LUMDONU-92504 format. One record per atom (N, C-alpha, C): residue in three letters; atom name; x, y, z. Coordinates in nm, 2 decimals. Atoms other than C-alpha are relative to their C-alpha. Layout:
BEGIN
<type=ALA	atom=CA	c1=X	c2=Y	c3=Z>
...
***
This chain:
BEGIN
<type=MET	atom=N	c1=-0.09	c2=0.00	c3=-0.13>
<type=MET	atom=CA	c1=0.61	c2=-0.46	c3=0.15>
<type=MET	atom=C	c1=-0.01	c2=-0.18	c3=0.03>
<type=GLY	atom=N	c1=0.00	c2=0.13	c3=-0.05>
<type=GLY	atom=CA	c1=0.50	c2=-0.83	c3=0.20>
<type=GLY	atom=C	c1=-0.14	c2=-0.08	c3=-0.02>
<type=CYS	atom=N	c1=0.12	c2=0.06	c3=0.02>
<type=CYS	atom=CA	c1=0.24	c2=-1.10	c3=0.20>
<type=CYS	atom=C	c1=-0.11	c2=0.03	c3=0.10>
<type=VAL	atom=N	c1=0.12	c2=-0.02	c3=-0.11>
<type=VAL	atom=CA	c1=-0.10	c2=-1.11	c3=0.38>
<type=VAL	atom=C	c1=0.04	c2=-0.02	c3=0.14>
<type=VAL	atom=N	c1=-0.02	c2=0.02	c3=-0.13>
<type=VAL	atom=CA	c1=0.06	c2=-1.25	c3=0.66>
<type=VAL	atom=C	c1=0.12	c2=0.08	c3=0.08>
<type=ASN	atom=N	c1=-0.11	c2=-0.06	c3=-0.06>
<type=ASN	atom=CA	c1=0.38	c2=-1.06	c3=0.74>
<type=ASN	atom=C	c1=0.00	c2=0.15	c3=-0.07>
<type=GLY	atom=N	c1=0.00	c2=-0.13	c3=0.07>
<type=GLY	atom=CA	c1=0.29	c2=-0.75	c3=0.50>
<type=GLY	atom=C	c1=-0.06	c2=0.11	c3=0.12>
<type=PRO	atom=N	c1=0.05	c2=-0.12	c3=-0.07>
<type=PRO	atom=CA	c1=0.07	c2=-0.55	c3=0.75>
<type=PRO	atom=C	c1=0.10	c2=0.05	c3=0.10>
<type=GLY	atom=N	c1=-0.11	c2=-0.05	c3=-0.11>
<type=GLY	atom=CA	c1=0.35	c2=-0.55	c3=1.04>
<type=GLY	atom=C	c1=0.11	c2=0.06	c3=-0.08>
<type=GLU	atom=N	c1=-0.12	c2=-0.07	c3=0.06>
<type=GLU	atom=CA	c1=0.62	c2=-0.47	c3=0.79>
<type=GLU	atom=C	c1=-0.03	c2=0.14	c3=-0.05>
<type=SER	atom=N	c1=0.04	c2=-0.14	c3=0.05>
<type=SER	atom=CA	c1=0.42	c2=-0.19	c3=0.64>
<type=SER	atom=C	c1=-0.02	c2=0.09	c3=0.09>
<type=ARG	atom=N	c1=0.02	c2=-0.10	c3=-0.12>
<type=ARG	atom=CA	c1=0.36	c2=-0.03	c3=0.96>
<type=ARG	atom=C	c1=0.14	c2=0.08	c3=0.04>
<type=HIS	atom=N	c1=-0.10	c2=-0.05	c3=-0.02>
<type=HIS	atom=CA	c1=0.72	c2=0.05	c3=0.98>
<type=HIS	atom=C	c1=0.06	c2=0.06	c3=-0.12>
<type=ALA	atom=N	c1=-0.06	c2=-0.06	c3=0.12>
<type=ALA	atom=CA	c1=0.75	c2=0.21	c3=0.64>
<type=ALA	atom=C	c1=-0.08	c2=0.12	c3=-0.03>
<type=ASP	atom=N	c1=0.08	c2=-0.12	c3=0.01>
<type=ASP	atom=CA	c1=0.65	c2=0.54	c3=0.52>
<type=ASP	atom=C	c1=-0.10	c2=-0.02	c3=-0.10>
<type=ILE	atom=N	c1=0.10	c2=0.03	c3=0.07>
<type=ILE	atom=CA	c1=0.43	c2=0.39	c3=0.27>
<type=ILE	atom=C	c1=0.02	c2=-0.16	c3=-0.03>
<type=GLY	atom=N	c1=0.00	c2=0.13	c3=0.03>
<type=GLY	atom=CA	c1=0.35	c2=0.02	c3=0.22>
<type=GLY	atom=C	c1=-0.13	c2=-0.06	c3=-0.03>
<type=ILE	atom=N	c1=0.07	c2=0.07	c3=0.05>
<type=ILE	atom=CA	c1=0.14	c2=-0.23	c3=0.09>
<type=ILE	atom=C	c1=-0.01	c2=-0.17	c3=0.03>
<type=SER	atom=N	c1=0.00	c2=0.14	c3=-0.02>
<type=SER	atom=CA	c1=0.02	c2=-0.61	c3=0.17>
<type=SER	atom=C	c1=-0.06	c2=-0.08	c3=-0.10>
<type=LEU	atom=N	c1=0.04	c2=0.06	c3=0.13>
<type=LEU	atom=CA	c1=-0.04	c2=-0.79	c3=-0.15>
<type=LEU	atom=C	c1=-0.06	c2=-0.14	c3=0.03>
<type=PRO	atom=N	c1=0.05	c2=0.12	c3=0.00>
<type=PRO	atom=CA	c1=-0.25	c2=-1.10	c3=-0.20>
<type=PRO	atom=C	c1=0.07	c2=-0.10	c3=-0.05>
<type=GLY	atom=N	c1=-0.09	c2=0.11	c3=0.05>
<type=GLY	atom=CA	c1=-0.11	c2=-1.44	c3=-0.27>
<type=GLY	atom=C	c1=-0.07	c2=-0.05	c3=-0.13>
<type=SER	atom=N	c1=0.05	c2=0.05	c3=0.12>
<type=SER	atom=CA	c1=-0.17	c2=-1.64	c3=-0.58>
<type=SER	atom=C	c1=-0.11	c2=-0.06	c3=0.03>
<type=GLY	atom=N	c1=0.13	c2=0.05	c3=-0.03>
<type=GLY	atom=CA	c1=-0.53	c2=-1.73	c3=-0.61>
<type=GLY	atom=C	c1=-0.08	c2=0.06	c3=0.07>
<type=GLU	atom=N	c1=0.10	c2=-0.07	c3=-0.10>
<type=GLU	atom=CA	c1=-0.66	c2=-1.51	c3=-0.33>
<type=GLU	atom=C	c1=-0.07	c2=0.12	c3=-0.10>
<type=HIS	atom=N	c1=0.06	c2=-0.11	c3=0.04>
<type=HIS	atom=CA	c1=-0.89	c2=-1.22	c3=-0.38>
<type=HIS	atom=C	c1=0.09	c2=0.13	c3=-0.03>
<type=PRO	atom=N	c1=-0.08	c2=-0.09	c3=0.04>
<type=PRO	atom=CA	c1=-0.73	c2=-0.92	c3=-0.54>
<type=PRO	atom=C	c1=-0.05	c2=0.13	c3=0.09>
<type=VAL	atom=N	c1=0.01	c2=-0.08	c3=-0.10>
<type=VAL	atom=CA	c1=-0.75	c2=-0.70	c3=-0.21>
<type=VAL	atom=C	c1=0.14	c2=0.03	c3=0.07>
<type=ALA	atom=N	c1=-0.13	c2=-0.03	c3=-0.06>
<type=ALA	atom=CA	c1=-0.45	c2=-0.52	c3=-0.07>
<type=ALA	atom=C	c1=-0.01	c2=0.11	c3=0.09>
<type=PRO	atom=N	c1=-0.03	c2=-0.11	c3=-0.08>
<type=PRO	atom=CA	c1=-0.43	c2=-0.29	c3=0.23>
<type=PRO	atom=C	c1=0.13	c2=0.07	c3=0.00>
<type=VAL	atom=N	c1=-0.12	c2=-0.10	c3=0.02>
<type=VAL	atom=CA	c1=-0.22	c2=0.01	c3=0.21>
<type=VAL	atom=C	c1=0.03	c2=0.08	c3=0.14>
<type=TYR	atom=N	c1=-0.03	c2=-0.04	c3=-0.13>
<type=TYR	atom=CA	c1=-0.05	c2=0.15	c3=0.50>
<type=TYR	atom=C	c1=0.09	c2=0.14	c3=-0.02>
<type=GLU	atom=N	c1=-0.09	c2=-0.11	c3=0.03>
<type=GLU	atom=CA	c1=0.09	c2=0.52	c3=0.51>
<type=GLU	atom=C	c1=0.04	c2=0.06	c3=0.17>
<type=ASP	atom=N	c1=-0.05	c2=-0.02	c3=-0.12>
<type=ASP	atom=CA	c1=0.31	c2=0.64	c3=0.80>
<type=ASP	atom=C	c1=-0.04	c2=-0.07	c3=0.13>
<type=GLY	atom=N	c1=0.04	c2=0.09	c3=-0.09>
<type=GLY	atom=CA	c1=0.22	c2=0.33	c3=1.01>
<type=GLY	atom=C	c1=-0.14	c2=-0.02	c3=0.01>
<type=GLU	atom=N	c1=0.15	c2=0.00	c3=-0.04>
<type=GLU	atom=CA	c1=-0.15	c2=0.36	c3=0.99>
<type=GLU	atom=C	c1=-0.07	c2=-0.06	c3=-0.13>
<type=LYS	atom=N	c1=0.09	c2=0.07	c3=0.13>
<type=LYS	atom=CA	c1=-0.38	c2=0.16	c3=0.74>
<type=LYS	atom=C	c1=-0.12	c2=0.10	c3=-0.06>
<type=THR	atom=N	c1=0.08	c2=-0.14	c3=0.06>
<type=THR	atom=CA	c1=-0.55	c2=0.42	c3=0.51>
<type=THR	atom=C	c1=-0.09	c2=-0.03	c3=-0.11>
<type=VAL	atom=N	c1=0.09	c2=0.05	c3=0.10>
<type=VAL	atom=CA	c1=-0.71	c2=0.22	c3=0.24>
<type=VAL	atom=C	c1=0.02	c2=-0.14	c3=-0.03>
<type=THR	atom=N	c1=-0.02	c2=0.14	c3=0.04>
<type=THR	atom=CA	c1=-0.78	c2=-0.12	c3=0.10>
<type=THR	atom=C	c1=-0.04	c2=0.01	c3=-0.14>
<type=LEU	atom=N	c1=0.01	c2=-0.02	c3=0.13>
<type=LEU	atom=CA	c1=-0.73	c2=-0.13	c3=-0.26>
<type=LEU	atom=C	c1=-0.05	c2=-0.15	c3=-0.05>
<type=ARG	atom=N	c1=0.06	c2=0.11	c3=0.05>
<type=ARG	atom=CA	c1=-0.95	c2=-0.37	c3=-0.47>
<type=ARG	atom=C	c1=0.00	c2=-0.01	c3=-0.16>
<type=GLY	atom=N	c1=0.04	c2=0.00	c3=0.16>
<type=GLY	atom=CA	c1=-0.97	c2=-0.51	c3=-0.83>
<type=GLY	atom=C	c1=0.13	c2=-0.05	c3=-0.05>
<type=ASP	atom=N	c1=-0.11	c2=0.04	c3=0.10>
<type=ASP	atom=CA	c1=-0.73	c2=-0.61	c3=-1.11>
<type=ASP	atom=C	c1=0.14	c2=0.11	c3=-0.02>
<type=ASP	atom=N	c1=-0.09	c2=-0.10	c3=0.03>
<type=ASP	atom=CA	c1=-0.55	c2=-0.28	c3=-1.12>
<type=ASP	atom=C	c1=0.09	c2=0.04	c3=0.14>
<type=ILE	atom=N	c1=-0.06	c2=-0.03	c3=-0.12>
<type=ILE	atom=CA	c1=-0.39	c2=-0.28	c3=-0.77>
<type=ILE	atom=C	c1=0.11	c2=0.08	c3=-0.01>
<type=ALA	atom=N	c1=-0.14	c2=-0.08	c3=0.04>
<type=ALA	atom=CA	c1=-0.05	c2=-0.18	c3=-0.90>
<type=ALA	atom=C	c1=-0.02	c2=0.13	c3=-0.06>
<type=ALA	atom=N	c1=0.04	c2=-0.12	c3=0.05>
<type=ALA	atom=CA	c1=-0.19	c2=0.10	c3=-1.08>
<type=ALA	atom=C	c1=-0.04	c2=0.11	c3=0.11>
<type=GLN	atom=N	c1=0.05	c2=-0.07	c3=-0.13>
<type=GLN	atom=CA	c1=-0.38	c2=0.21	c3=-0.77>
<type=GLN	atom=C	c1=0.10	c2=0.04	c3=0.09>
<type=PHE	atom=N	c1=-0.11	c2=-0.01	c3=-0.13>
<type=PHE	atom=CA	c1=-0.09	c2=0.17	c3=-0.54>
<type=PHE	atom=C	c1=0.11	c2=0.12	c3=-0.06>
<type=LEU	atom=N	c1=-0.09	c2=-0.10	c3=0.06>
<type=LEU	atom=CA	c1=0.15	c2=0.37	c3=-0.79>
<type=LEU	atom=C	c1=-0.04	c2=0.13	c3=0.01>
<type=ALA	atom=N	c1=0.05	c2=-0.12	c3=-0.04>
<type=ALA	atom=CA	c1=-0.09	c2=0.67	c3=-0.77>
<type=ALA	atom=C	c1=0.00	c2=0.05	c3=0.12>
<type=ARG	atom=N	c1=-0.03	c2=-0.05	c3=-0.14>
<type=ARG	atom=CA	c1=-0.08	c2=0.66	c3=-0.42>
<type=ARG	atom=C	c1=0.12	c2=0.03	c3=0.06>
<type=VAL	atom=N	c1=-0.14	c2=-0.02	c3=-0.01>
<type=VAL	atom=CA	c1=0.28	c2=0.64	c3=-0.40>
<type=VAL	atom=C	c1=0.02	c2=0.15	c3=-0.04>
<type=GLU	atom=N	c1=-0.03	c2=-0.12	c3=0.04>
<type=GLU	atom=CA	c1=0.32	c2=0.94	c3=-0.62>
<type=GLU	atom=C	c1=-0.08	c2=0.13	c3=0.08>
<type=ASN	atom=N	c1=0.07	c2=-0.10	c3=-0.08>
<type=ASN	atom=CA	c1=0.04	c2=1.13	c3=-0.43>
<type=ASN	atom=C	c1=0.08	c2=0.03	c3=0.12>
<type=TYR	atom=N	c1=-0.07	c2=0.01	c3=-0.14>
<type=TYR	atom=CA	c1=0.25	c2=1.05	c3=-0.09>
<type=TYR	atom=C	c1=0.11	c2=0.08	c3=-0.03>
<type=ILE	atom=N	c1=-0.12	c2=-0.07	c3=0.02>
<type=ILE	atom=CA	c1=0.57	c2=1.17	c3=-0.24>
<type=ILE	atom=C	c1=-0.05	c2=0.16	c3=-0.01>
<type=GLN	atom=N	c1=0.02	c2=-0.16	c3=0.02>
<type=GLN	atom=CA	c1=0.42	c2=1.51	c3=-0.36>
<type=GLN	atom=C	c1=-0.05	c2=0.05	c3=0.12>
<type=ASN	atom=N	c1=0.01	c2=-0.02	c3=-0.13>
<type=ASN	atom=CA	c1=0.26	c2=1.54	c3=-0.03>
<type=ASN	atom=C	c1=0.08	c2=0.05	c3=0.09>
<type=ARG	atom=N	c1=-0.09	c2=-0.01	c3=-0.10>
<type=ARG	atom=CA	c1=0.54	c2=1.49	c3=0.19>
<type=ARG	atom=C	c1=0.12	c2=0.03	c3=-0.02>
<type=PHE	atom=N	c1=-0.15	c2=-0.02	c3=0.04>
<type=PHE	atom=CA	c1=0.86	c2=1.54	c3=-0.01>
<type=PHE	atom=C	c1=0.02	c2=0.13	c3=-0.07>
<type=THR	atom=N	c1=-0.01	c2=-0.12	c3=0.08>
<type=THR	atom=CA	c1=0.78	c2=1.85	c3=-0.19>
<type=THR	atom=C	c1=-0.06	c2=0.13	c3=0.05>
<type=ASP	atom=N	c1=0.05	c2=-0.13	c3=-0.08>
<type=ASP	atom=CA	c1=0.72	c2=2.21	c3=-0.12>
<type=ASP	atom=C	c1=-0.12	c2=0.05	c3=-0.09>
<type=ASN	atom=N	c1=0.12	c2=-0.01	c3=0.07>
<type=ASN	atom=CA	c1=0.37	c2=2.26	c3=-0.25>
<type=ASN	atom=C	c1=-0.01	c2=0.16	c3=-0.03>
***
């Protein structure tokens, strides 16, 4: 969704959003689902972790289980 400054506010208005670290910052990225912070992703595989969360979110919210 955005940077560490604007990302949290922008993410609160999305179904699912992430606030990414800037260049040279620690690989830490809070994730927001339905306006609430749900987890903070850490490490060099943030993109893969977030993709898994997005796929899970879509499965749970938009499909008939």
